[in-house]
C-alpha positions as a Python dict, from the first residue, in 0.01 Angstrom:
ca = {
    (1, 'M'): (0, 0, 0),
    (2, 'Q'): (125, 347, -91),
    (3, 'P'): (127, 610, 188),
    (4, 'I'): (-122, 826, -2),
    (5, 'D'): (-369, 537, -5),
    (6, 'R'): (-410, 589, 370),
    (7, 'I'): (-545, 941, 309),
    (8, 'R'): (-906, 1003, 211),
    (9, 'E'): (-936, 1075, -160),
    (10, 'D'): (-1144, 1388, -105),
    (11, 'V'): (-870, 1558, 99),
    (12, 'R'): (-564, 1459, -103),
    (13, 'D'): (-561, 1786, -294),
    (14, 'F'): (-577, 2005, 18),
    (15, 'T'): (-313, 2276, 31),
    (16, 'P'): (-201, 2432, 359),
    (17, 'Y'): (-289, 2788, 450),
    (18, 'A'): (-20, 3012, 303),
    (19, 'P'): (34, 3322, 520),
    (20, 'G'): (307, 3462, 294),
    (21, 'L'): (670, 3532, 371),
    (22, 'S'): (762, 3603, 731),
    (23, 'M'): (909, 3934, 838),
    (24, 'E'): (1247, 3764, 880),
    (25, 'E'): (1233, 3615, 529),
    (26, 'I'): (1147, 3952, 377),
    (27, 'R'): (1422, 4125, 574),
    (28, 'E'): (1678, 3876, 445),
    (29, 'R'): (1551, 3866, 85),
    (30, 'Y'): (1556, 4241, 33),
    (31, 'G'): (1838, 4333, 273),
    (32, 'L'): (1614, 4555, 484),
    (33, 'S'): (1676, 4683, 835),
    (34, 'R'): (1311, 4753, 912),
    (35, 'I'): (984, 4586, 819),
    (36, 'V'): (635, 4735, 860),
    (37, 'K'): (374, 4460, 866),
    (38, 'L'): (27, 4577, 769),
    (39, 'A'): (-104, 4248, 636),
    (40, 'S'): (-268, 4052, 918),
    (41, 'N'): (-503, 4298, 1091),
    (42, 'E'): (-312, 4281, 1418),
    (43, 'N'): (-337, 4539, 1694),
    (44, 'P'): (-136, 4848, 1594),
    (45, 'L'): (-29, 4908, 1954),
    (46, 'G'): (89, 4552, 2020),
    (47, 'A'): (-20, 4389, 2345),
    (48, 'S'): (-160, 4548, 2660),
    (49, 'P'): (101, 4640, 2927),
    (50, 'L'): (-120, 4470, 3185),
    (51, 'V'): (-127, 4152, 2979),
    (52, 'K'): (253, 4152, 2958),
    (53, 'R'): (286, 4188, 3335),
    (54, 'V'): (35, 3911, 3400),
    (55, 'L'): (211, 3676, 3158),
    (56, 'G'): (541, 3742, 3333),
    (57, 'R'): (390, 3656, 3672),
    (58, 'K'): (221, 3347, 3529),
    (59, 'A'): (532, 3204, 3366),
    (60, 'D'): (629, 2985, 3662),
    (61, 'Q'): (292, 2807, 3638),
    (62, 'V'): (327, 2679, 3281),
    (63, 'F'): (387, 2323, 3402),
    (64, 'R'): (29, 2314, 3531),
    (65, 'Y'): (-279, 2225, 3329),
    (66, 'P'): (-552, 2489, 3302),
    (67, 'R'): (-895, 2418, 3448),
    (68, 'A'): (-1117, 2224, 3212),
    (69, 'G'): (-1366, 2449, 3034),
    (70, 'N'): (-1185, 2768, 3147),
    (71, 'P'): (-1458, 2869, 3396),
    (72, 'A'): (-1282, 3185, 3515),
    (73, 'L'): (-1253, 3313, 3160),
    (74, 'T'): (-1606, 3222, 3055),
    (75, 'A'): (-1744, 3383, 3371),
    (76, 'A'): (-1553, 3704, 3296),
    (77, 'L'): (-1668, 3702, 2934),
    (78, 'A'): (-2029, 3643, 3037),
    (79, 'A'): (-2019, 3933, 3282),
    (80, 'F'): (-1841, 4160, 3034),
    (81, 'H'): (-2092, 4099, 2753),
    (82, 'G'): (-2405, 4048, 2965),
    (83, 'V'): (-2478, 3693, 2852),
    (84, 'P'): (-2528, 3369, 3051),
    (85, 'Q'): (-2203, 3190, 3135),
    (86, 'A'): (-2356, 2860, 3027),
    (87, 'C'): (-2377, 3001, 2673),
    (88, 'V'): (-2004, 3088, 2644),
    (89, 'V'): (-1747, 2847, 2497),
    (90, 'A'): (-1380, 2948, 2481),
    (91, 'G'): (-1159, 2809, 2209),
    (92, 'N'): (-807, 2793, 2072),
    (93, 'G'): (-889, 3089, 1854),
    (94, 'S'): (-1237, 3126, 1711),
    (95, 'D'): (-1112, 2881, 1445),
    (96, 'E'): (-1156, 2597, 1693),
    (97, 'V'): (-1514, 2701, 1764),
    (98, 'I'): (-1586, 2709, 1389),
    (99, 'D'): (-1436, 2364, 1344),
    (100, 'L'): (-1643, 2218, 1628),
    (101, 'L'): (-1962, 2378, 1500),
    (102, 'V'): (-1917, 2207, 1163),
    (103, 'R'): (-1829, 1872, 1319),
    (104, 'L'): (-2118, 1883, 1565),
    (105, 'T'): (-2404, 2001, 1348),
    (106, 'C'): (-2331, 1879, 994),
    (107, 'R'): (-2410, 1531, 865),
    (108, 'P'): (-2142, 1433, 609),
    (109, 'G'): (-2274, 1370, 262),
    (110, 'R'): (-2616, 1509, 347),
    (111, 'D'): (-2608, 1855, 499),
    (112, 'N'): (-2490, 2182, 353),
    (113, 'V'): (-2336, 2503, 484),
    (114, 'V'): (-2399, 2848, 334),
    (115, 'A'): (-2161, 3145, 322),
    (116, 'F'): (-2091, 3430, 83),
    (117, 'S'): (-1822, 3416, -182),
    (118, 'P'): (-1552, 3512, -106),
    (119, 'C'): (-1539, 3410, 260),
    (120, 'F'): (-1302, 3316, 541),
    (121, 'S'): (-1087, 3022, 428),
    (122, 'I'): (-1165, 2821, 743),
    (123, 'Y'): (-1531, 2794, 640),
    (124, 'V'): (-1419, 2640, 311),
    (125, 'Q'): (-1155, 2409, 450),
    (126, 'Q'): (-1347, 2268, 745),
    (127, 'T'): (-1663, 2195, 547),
    (128, 'R'): (-1457, 2012, 285),
    (129, 'L'): (-1270, 1818, 554),
    (130, 'C'): (-1601, 1711, 706),
    (131, 'G'): (-1753, 1604, 374),
    (132, 'V'): (-2015, 1880, 375),
    (133, 'T'): (-2130, 2084, 75),
    (134, 'L'): (-2059, 2457, 92),
    (135, 'R'): (-2301, 2678, -99),
    (136, 'Q'): (-2172, 3025, -178),
    (137, 'P'): (-2398, 3293, -321),
    (138, 'A'): (-2213, 3598, -448),
    (139, 'L'): (-2186, 3923, -260),
    (140, 'G'): (-2379, 4214, -400),
    (141, 'P'): (-2237, 4516, -584),
    (142, 'D'): (-1938, 4676, -407),
    (143, 'F'): (-1920, 4373, -172),
    (144, 'A'): (-2252, 4450, -2),
    (145, 'F'): (-2436, 4162, 165),
    (146, 'D'): (-2715, 4015, -47),
    (147, 'L'): (-2896, 3875, 256),
    (148, 'P'): (-3199, 3748, 58),
    (149, 'A'): (-2959, 3548, -161),
    (150, 'L'): (-2790, 3406, 147),
    (151, 'A'): (-3125, 3293, 291),
    (152, 'G'): (-3237, 3172, -51),
    (153, 'A'): (-2941, 2936, -75),
    (154, 'C'): (-3067, 2747, 232),
    (155, 'D'): (-3296, 2445, 246),
    (156, 'D'): (-3411, 2194, 506),
    (157, 'D'): (-3063, 2034, 510),
    (158, 'T'): (-2876, 2357, 581),
    (159, 'A'): (-2697, 2317, 913),
    (160, 'L'): (-2498, 2641, 934),
    (161, 'V'): (-2504, 2983, 772),
    (162, 'F'): (-2186, 3189, 818),
    (163, 'L'): (-2194, 3569, 810),
    (164, 'T'): (-1876, 3766, 881),
    (165, 'N'): (-1982, 4110, 1003),
    (166, 'P'): (-1781, 4328, 937),
    (167, 'D'): (-1666, 4128, 640),
    (168, 'N'): (-1310, 4041, 543),
    (169, 'P'): (-1149, 4160, 317),
    (170, 'S'): (-1394, 4443, 234),
    (171, 'G'): (-1478, 4579, 580),
    (172, 'H'): (-1848, 4602, 483),
    (173, 'A'): (-2094, 4562, 770),
    (174, 'V'): (-2468, 4570, 833),
    (175, 'P'): (-2648, 4669, 1154),
    (176, 'A'): (-2756, 4398, 1396),
    (177, 'E'): (-3120, 4465, 1306),
    (178, 'A'): (-3058, 4325, 957),
    (179, 'V'): (-2884, 4020, 1105),
    (180, 'V'): (-3180, 3950, 1332),
    (181, 'A'): (-3412, 3963, 1031),
    (182, 'L'): (-3183, 3719, 847),
    (183, 'A'): (-3184, 3478, 1142),
    (184, 'R'): (-3563, 3480, 1153),
    (185, 'S'): (-3585, 3404, 781),
    (186, 'L'): (-3376, 3083, 791),
    (187, 'P'): (-3514, 2727, 780),
    (188, 'P'): (-3590, 2580, 1125),
    (189, 'R'): (-3278, 2363, 1150),
    (190, 'A'): (-3024, 2621, 1032),
    (191, 'L'): (-2798, 2803, 1278),
    (192, 'L'): (-2674, 3149, 1187),
    (193, 'V'): (-2308, 3188, 1286),
    (194, 'V'): (-2214, 3557, 1302),
    (195, 'D'): (-1838, 3599, 1300),
    (196, 'E'): (-1769, 3930, 1476),
    (197, 'A'): (-1389, 3922, 1468),
    (198, 'Y'): (-1380, 4291, 1371),
    (199, 'V'): (-1702, 4427, 1514),
    (200, 'E'): (-1537, 4625, 1795),
    (201, 'F'): (-1392, 4857, 1531),
    (202, 'A'): (-1734, 4946, 1385),
    (203, 'E'): (-1877, 5289, 1467),
    (204, 'P'): (-2081, 5258, 1678),
    (205, 'A'): (-1998, 4897, 1764),
    (206, 'A'): (-2318, 4848, 1965),
    (207, 'E'): (-2525, 4911, 1652),
    (208, 'Y'): (-2356, 4626, 1466),
    (209, 'S'): (-2292, 4357, 1728),
    (210, 'M'): (-2538, 4076, 1793),
    (211, 'L'): (-2416, 4023, 2149),
    (212, 'A'): (-2639, 4302, 2280),
    (213, 'R'): (-2933, 4123, 2116),
    (214, 'F'): (-2834, 3770, 2209),
    (215, 'G'): (-3143, 3579, 2313),
    (216, 'E'): (-3377, 3750, 2067),
    (217, 'C'): (-3321, 3457, 1830),
    (218, 'D'): (-3270, 3096, 1936),
    (219, 'N'): (-3069, 3005, 1625),
    (220, 'V'): (-2774, 3246, 1648),
    (221, 'V'): (-2410, 3182, 1741),
    (222, 'V'): (-2181, 3484, 1784),
    (223, 'L'): (-1805, 3443, 1745),
    (224, 'R'): (-1543, 3678, 1887),
    (225, 'T'): (-1163, 3677, 1896),
    (226, 'F'): (-886, 3821, 2114),
    (227, 'S'): (-654, 3836, 1811),
    (228, 'K'): (-750, 4181, 1681),
    (229, 'L'): (-857, 4447, 1929),
    (230, 'Y'): (-691, 4278, 2227),
    (231, 'G'): (-358, 4205, 2057),
    (232, 'L'): (-337, 3835, 2147),
    (233, 'A'): (-307, 3680, 1799),
    (234, 'G'): (-1, 3478, 1901),
    (235, 'L'): (-177, 3317, 2197),
    (236, 'R'): (-478, 3191, 1996),
    (237, 'L'): (-785, 3278, 2198),
    (238, 'G'): (-1145, 3318, 2088),
    (239, 'F'): (-1494, 3231, 2206),
    (240, 'G'): (-1848, 3171, 2093),
    (241, 'V'): (-2177, 3273, 2252),
    (242, 'M'): (-2452, 3029, 2160),
    (243, 'P'): (-2768, 2858, 2282),
    (244, 'E'): (-2702, 2673, 2607),
    (245, 'W'): (-2786, 2330, 2462),
    (246, 'L'): (-2526, 2379, 2189),
    (247, 'A'): (-2262, 2506, 2431),
    (248, 'D'): (-2316, 2192, 2640),
    (249, 'Y'): (-2241, 1967, 2342),
    (250, 'M'): (-1943, 2181, 2240),
    (251, 'L'): (-1784, 2134, 2580),
    (252, 'R'): (-1848, 1760, 2566),
    (253, 'V'): (-1645, 1716, 2249),
    (254, 'R'): (-1387, 1996, 2272),
    (255, 'L'): (-1034, 1868, 2317),
    (256, 'P'): (-924, 1891, 2682),
    (257, 'F'): (-720, 2200, 2771),
    (258, 'S'): (-738, 2348, 2419),
    (259, 'V'): (-716, 2698, 2570),
    (260, 'N'): (-380, 2706, 2742),
    (261, 'L'): (-298, 2857, 3079),
    (262, 'M'): (-118, 3163, 2942),
    (263, 'A'): (-390, 3242, 2689),
    (264, 'E'): (-657, 3229, 2959),
    (265, 'A'): (-456, 3456, 3190),
    (266, 'A'): (-394, 3699, 2905),
    (267, 'G'): (-761, 3705, 2812),
    (268, 'L'): (-866, 3786, 3166),
    (269, 'A'): (-611, 4067, 3187),
    (270, 'A'): (-706, 4203, 2844),
    (271, 'L'): (-1067, 4246, 2954),
    (272, 'E'): (-950, 4456, 3249),
    (273, 'D'): (-722, 4691, 3057),
    (274, 'T'): (-989, 4930, 2934),
    (275, 'A'): (-734, 5209, 2879),
    (276, 'F'): (-543, 4997, 2628),
    (277, 'V'): (-865, 4904, 2448),
    (278, 'A'): (-968, 5269, 2426),
    (279, 'A'): (-626, 5369, 2292),
    (280, 'S'): (-636, 5088, 2036),
    (281, 'L'): (-979, 5193, 1912),
    (282, 'E'): (-879, 5559, 1891),
    (283, 'T'): (-567, 5465, 1694),
    (284, 'V'): (-763, 5250, 1448),
    (285, 'H'): (-1048, 5497, 1397),
    (286, 'R'): (-810, 5787, 1341),
    (287, 'G'): (-577, 5583, 1121),
    (288, 'R'): (-864, 5443, 915),
    (289, 'E'): (-990, 5790, 829),
    (290, 'L'): (-641, 5918, 753),
    (291, 'L'): (-541, 5626, 530),
    (292, 'A'): (-871, 5631, 342),
    (293, 'G'): (-814, 5995, 255),
    (294, 'K'): (-448, 5951, 164),
    (295, 'L'): (-514, 5647, -57),
    (296, 'A'): (-798, 5825, -235),
    (297, 'G'): (-564, 6118, -296),
    (298, 'L'): (-318, 5880, -462),
    (299, 'G'): (-578, 5761, -708),
    (300, 'C'): (-695, 5449, -525),
    (301, 'R'): (-1055, 5341, -497),
    (302, 'V'): (-1103, 5280, -124),
    (303, 'F'): (-1396, 5071, -4),
    (304, 'P'): (-1579, 5188, 311),
    (305, 'S'): (-1473, 4982, 612),
    (306, 'Q'): (-1599, 4921, 963),
    (307, 'A'): (-1295, 4703, 1042),
    (308, 'N'): (-928, 4767, 1127),
    (309, 'F'): (-824, 4748, 761),
    (310, 'L'): (-900, 4903, 425),
    (311, 'M'): (-947, 4728, 93),
    (312, 'F'): (-854, 4931, -212),
    (313, 'T'): (-810, 4915, -587),
    (314, 'P'): (-468, 5067, -661),
    (315, 'P'): (-389, 5287, -961),
    (316, 'H'): (-122, 5036, -1070),
    (317, 'P'): (-139, 4656, -1112),
    (318, 'A'): (-193, 4514, -763),
    (319, 'A'): (68, 4237, -788),
    (320, 'E'): (338, 4479, -902),
    (321, 'L'): (248, 4733, -635),
    (322, 'F'): (253, 4458, -370),
    (323, 'E'): (609, 4363, -469),
    (324, 'A'): (719, 4725, -488),
    (325, 'L'): (596, 4781, -133),
    (326, 'L'): (776, 4467, -16),
    (327, 'R'): (1104, 4598, -157),
    (328, 'R'): (1049, 4908, 56),
    (329, 'G'): (982, 4699, 367),
    (330, 'I'): (601, 4739, 371),
    (331, 'I'): (387, 4424, 387),
    (332, 'V'): (23, 4452, 284),
    (333, 'R'): (-216, 4174, 184),
    (334, 'G'): (-267, 4067, -175),
    (335, 'L'): (-616, 3931, -234),
    (336, 'K'): (-559, 3676, -510),
    (337, 'S'): (-654, 3396, -268),
    (338, 'Y'): (-995, 3564, -230),
    (339, 'G'): (-1039, 3567, -606),
    (340, 'L'): (-967, 3942, -610),
    (341, 'P'): (-629, 3974, -782),
    (342, 'G'): (-680, 4343, -864),
    (343, 'L'): (-724, 4457, -503),
    (344, 'L'): (-507, 4497, -194),
    (345, 'R'): (-585, 4518, 177),
    (346, 'V'): (-389, 4721, 429),
    (347, 'S'): (-421, 4691, 806),
    (348, 'I'): (-440, 5011, 1007),
    (349, 'G'): (-106, 5060, 1179),
    (350, 'N'): (19, 5302, 1439),
    (351, 'D'): (90, 5661, 1336),
    (352, 'E'): (449, 5594, 1229),
    (353, 'E'): (358, 5279, 1034),
    (354, 'N'): (75, 5457, 856),
    (355, 'D'): (309, 5741, 759),
    (356, 'L'): (570, 5498, 625),
    (357, 'F'): (307, 5316, 419),
    (358, 'V'): (172, 5640, 272),
    (359, 'A'): (526, 5760, 193),
    (360, 'A'): (604, 5432, 16),
    (361, 'M'): (279, 5449, -181),
    (362, 'K'): (350, 5810, -282),
    (363, 'D'): (703, 5723, -387),
    (364, 'I'): (577, 5442, -609),
    (365, 'C'): (300, 5656, -760),
    (366, 'D'): (541, 5947, -825),
    (367, 'H'): (851, 5758, -939),
    (368, 'G'): (733, 5412, -1043),
    (369, 'F'): (821, 5067, -914),
}
């Protein structure tokens, strides 16, 4: 028997997620002394000072296992967001919660999942891995949500409907009122999974988030992450708020100790550091407005965004501009993997990073690649 014969035929053509060259690889390739990374929607201020202190104090406990189910963290999250603790499930990033939702609710070879095209790659990969059909209606003009098309793609065998709000890579968002209406229009068995990885950056966030309206619909799951606003991308921490019966089953099947001790401690500290959160939001809101104006002034078409990034159509071929920025030490995100080869996405950085990006863009537009 050949080794490949031990792998399911339907997953043999899977390719791993390709995050692009690392900062170290780019530094070495182009002989650069400084790299500005504006590609992954990370927190422009780094990590909270309180989080750093807590992690330092917690370091001598890393030989211990965390408590199963992370009750301290879920209690803090429940209190912070005003939802029942029994409805909160923490995960190794929100990716783990997505994976478990697909595994728990979808019957292989029978059920389907619905999401817009393009969408988060994890929705695509995990449904394929679980042998579940993914139906993908197209977004509307200018990447707006065609919510009737999303509901229309569902049938009695639809297990999950994913909606990323604000969306990635466009930054488009709809108010929670529209999401509630969508939830109420779905077939009885379907669960609406609202991925709110970027919702804290919306203005005003309360108008867009479903957490304030949790309980109005019994078929809604809300996902959140600590990777963006809270600056904990490297620790992999996320959570879902969902009906209590579903949370119970999630905790039954979740791998033991998937949220590690340091991630839990960091999450608890991050919730307390309200000054850092406020500074992060102010930096993103100010930077988003500034970059949108500067990019438009350079001849780019900038799409409105409620997230911590901007998607834009550049005045030069996107692939060439991407490489030209790399040679100047600026990393942005090319969108070929989303089926959008003519567009780029830039994360909002701190003031200095934003200025360096704008200067590099202006240099390219004025003097060429």
